[in-house]
N, C-alpha and C positions, 0 to 999 in steps of 0.2 A: 469466443465463449457465446453464450447462445444467447444473452440479452445486451452484452456490449461489443462496440467497435472496437477494434486496438485503434488507439487513440496514440499509442509513445513506448515508450522501457523507462526501466529503473535499472540503474549500473552503482555497484558498490565501487565506487573511486578508492579507497582503502584497500579491497581486498583484489579490485582488479576483475571483478566477477561480474556478470550480470545476474540481476534478480529476476526480473522481467522483458524480454522481449516481447510481448504481448500484453500489454498495459490497458486498463481502459481507466476512465476517471471518473469518478462521481465527485462532482462539484456544485449539485444543484439539490436543493431540497430532496426531489423525489430519487433523483438518483442514486441519491446517498442509504435514502429511509431503505430503499429496495437492497442497494449493496448487491451482497451474491446471493439471494433469496432466489430459489428455484433452479439453482442450477444445480447439476450431479457434477462429482467427482469429478468423472472422465471431461467435464467442459470446462475445470480449472485444473490443469495437472502444471507439470514442468512448465517454466517459462510462461506462465499466465500470472496476472497481478491485477491490482485494484485497489488505484489509490484514492482515498478519501481524503477530501480536503473543503473547511476546515472540519477536524474531528478530535477529540480526545478521549475516545474509547469507541470500541462495539462491542456486538453481541453476536452470537449463533445462533439464536432461537429460530428456530424453521429451518436450519442449516442439516444437511446429512454426511457431512465430511468434518474434517481436523482440519484448522488453517493455521498458519504461522504470521505473524503481527506484529508489525515493526512501525515503533512509534517514531514519530519525527517532530526536529522542533525547526523554528521558522528558518536556520542555516542549511535542513535536510542533514543533520546529524541523528544517528540513533541515538534515541535517551531512555529506549527500554524496548524489550524482546517478550513477545508472549508466546512460546512455542508451541506447536499442537494444540490450539485452543479447539477444546470440541464441542461437537455440536449440543444447542440447550445451555448453553453457559454465557457468563459475562464475563467480561475481559475489565482489566481494573481502570478507573477513568487517570490519566497522567495530564493534570493541568497545566502544565509545559509543553503538551505535545500541540501542534498544530495540526498535524495532516496524521494518517495511518495508511502503512501499504501492507496490503492482507496479499497473500501468497502462498499458494499451495503449503499444504505440510512438509517439515524438513528442510525446505529451501534456504533458511538461515543456518541451520548445522551444515547443509551440505555446500553451501558459500564460503563458511566460515564467519560468517556476519555477527559482529557483536556489537554492544553499547559502543558508542564514539566513532564509531565508523561513518564517515561521510557519502551522503547518497545523492547520485545527480538522476536528476527526472529529464527526459526528453520528452517532449510531445509534439507533436507533427513535425514543424521544422524547425521549432526554436528550443532553446534550452534554458532549463531552470536552473539555477545553481541555487537560488535561494527564491524563495517563494516572493520576495519583493525586486521586480524586475531593472534590470538596473536602468531604465528610462521612468521608473519611478512607479509603473503600475504594479498593481498585484495581479494575480490572478483571479478567474470566476469564481464567488463562492457562493 
């Protein structure tokens, strides 16, 4: 991806399928604000992903391609899916979401991902099964 370095992966434990093998993390004000702006569809293709944390909703203002959006709760369970969110649109806000995973269009369908699926986020050398680490630390926000 042009603006982000790969920091991890997203794996659907329920379906035993990778959602993103080259996933960036937007966990600061500026990275969340920028999101995928400035990327082209060829920069964000199968295997790419952006995990936005914390996040309750997204938009595609200024983008030139559609994306799939998975809303995740604090246990990293899918609570809503916005498939094929077209450019220049607002996705619904989901108050119970604590993070959002943006994926190339059709990734949710291609992997069979549905509401209720459990997602595993792997970042660098650590694995996040929930957003509260076992030692009580919360990932940066």
